[in-house]
N, C-alpha and C positions, 0 to 999 in steps of 0.2 A: 476613335477620339477620346484621348481619356487628357481631360483638363486638370489641373491640380489647382486648391484654392489659391486664389489670388490675394487673400487675406494679410498675408505678408508678404516682401521679398522672398523671391528663392536664390538658394542657394548650386543652383543647376548648372553644369557648365555648357559655354557653347562652344562647339567645333571650332570656332575662329578664334580660339583663343588657346586651341593645341595648337603648340610651334612645330610639331611633327607633319601639319598640313605639308602638300608641297605647293611651290610656287604658283603652279598649274591651277591647283585648286581655290586657291587663297584670290585669283585675278577672276576667275569666274565668278567667284561670290561677290567680288567686289562689283564687276561691273552691273550683276543683278542688284545690289543693294544702291547703287548709282539710281536704275529705274527706278526702285519703290520710292527711295527719298525724291525723286522729280514728280513723278506722278499723284504724291503724297502732299506736296506742298511743303516737303522737310526742309528747304533752307528758307523759307520764310519768317521765322524766330530770330534763326540768328540775324538775316539782312536788315529788320527792321531796329533788331537792336542797333545795329551799324547804321542806320537811318537816326537814331532817335539821339546816337552818342554823340554825330555828327552836328546835327541842329541845336544840340546845346554848346558843344564847343566851339565852334566853328571851323574845325581841323579842315586844313585841304590836304592835309597826307596823314598816314597812319601805318605804323608797322601792328601786324598781327599774328602772333603764334596759335597755328589752331592742333592741338595736342587731340591724338589718337586720330591721324589725319586721316588713314587709310590711304585710300588710293587719289588723295587729293580733291576730290571731286564740290568739297565746300569749298577751298582755296579757288578753285577754277570762277566758281559765282562770286567769288566777293571780288576776285580779280576782273570779274566783266560789271560788277556793283562799279567799284571804283571808275573804270572808263565811264559808264552813262552818267556818272555824277561829278565829273572832272576831280574825284579823290586819289593821290598818288597813295599806291599801297606798296608795301613792303611786307611779304608773306613770307612766312616760316611754316612748314609743315614738320609735327615729331610724330613719332609711331615708332614702335621699337621693333617692330617687324622690317627684316630686310625687305621681303618681298613687297611691302608697302610702297618705299621707295621707289622701285622699281617698276613698276606699276604707276606710279604718279607720275614718273619722267617719260614714261610710255607717253601716257593720254597729255603729255606736252605743258602739265602743272607748271605755274612760274613760281617764282621765288627759291628758297633755299631751304633745307631738309636736314634734320637730323633723326639720326637712328640712334633711339638709346631709351631707356627706363626715363618717366620723365623726373622722375626724383632724380636723376644723375643731371639735370640740367643745374650748371652755375647757379650757386642763391644770390649773385649779382645781376644774371638777366634778365633784362628790361624790356619790356613792351610795351605799346599802347595800348593793346587789348590783346586780352588772353580769350579763347574761345574753344570750345566742344562742342562736337556734336553727337549723339550716336554713342558716345565712349562712358559717361560715368556710368552707366546700368552694368557694364563689367567689373565695376570694382565691389567688396566689400564693404560694408559701413565704414570700418576704422578706415581704410584707404580712403572712401569719398572724402571724409571729416578731413584728413592728412591734404587732400587734393584742392579742398575749398580753400584751406588756409595759404594753402601752395598757390593757388591763382590773385587772390590776394597781395601776394608777396612778388609777383613778377607782373603785374598791371599795373601800368602808369596810370592810364583812363577808367579803365573798367573791365570788366570779365562777364564771360556768358556762357550758360552751359544749355544745350538744346536737346531735350530727351524725352523718351517715352512716358507714357500715362499707364500705369499699371489697370489696368478695366479688361471687364469680360468683352466689351464691345470690340475694342483693338485686336484680344487674342484669339476671338472667333474671326475677325476680317482676316489678319493673316494667315492664319490654319487656314482657312475657303481658296483665298486668292493664290499665295505663294503655290499653289497645289494646283487650282485651274492654271494658272499661268503659265503651268510647268518651270517654274524657277530652280537656277540652281541648287543642287541636294543641301547644300551645306545651308544656303539661306532657308530652304525648307524647314530645316531643322532647328534653327538659331531664333529666329523670329518669333516663334512663340514663346521660347524661353526668352528673349530678351525683353517682352510684354512682361514675363514673369518676373525676371530682376530687376523692372522701373520701380518707379515711386509713385507714391498719393501726395498729396499735399501734406500731409501730414511729416510723412517721410520728410520731406524736403526742410519742414520748420525744424522736424527733429534734428538732424544733420547739420543745420546752416547753426543753429542754436548750441549744437558742441561742439564747431570750429570757430562757435565766437565771431564769426559775419554778419552782418547786416546784409541783405539780401532780399532783392524785389523778387515773387513767387508768382508768376504769370500761369495759368494754364491757355492753351494756344490749339486753335482748333486745326486740323481734327486729332487731339487725345495726343497733347506734348505739351512739357512745361519747360517754361521759360525762366531761369534762375540766374539772377546778373547780380550787379552793382554798378555804381560809378563812381569814380573819384569825387569829390568834395574841390569844388574850386573851377 
């Protein structure tokens, strides 16, 4: 077990970002990622953000864009969240991988889907809420700064990022846990790289300042960051 320094963000490549991966391999990894999200309470920061936004605005309906939506598991959770609270949700997933669309459809993900690079979305496309979960650590710093401004541009009521905290505890936990649970090889390989590519509070303070966005940065148990903003009024 060789762990690189976690003092700065890693630029090591994850297998999931390799466009030559087969659809079968991608789907297998998505299934195990959904399992990890479920047992680690990974959906909770995003759902809590939506709770706060609805409490503040009194909204009874929301259009939600999920960027880097993968197999659509977050959208399915938001659909359930809306049903439990009587909130009508119009859901859209955006992911550049064609395999993500197929996996999301097969899993019964409700809503629309956009298979494209996020920066190709028309400038006038607007949603009440723009979210991303476990996506931003895939971006180099320059693209992350651009993405922060992009979220603010496309979100009418607010935006929210849910991603990992770069720290030895989750790194070690994922190294051990993914192997003990015999998870998909792509998930085993990418899990610790995801942590090494992830963020500290100082990272978020720096990139939000560079992007010129005012954001709330919250540490979430266990070892996640929730970075968000809500429109005034």
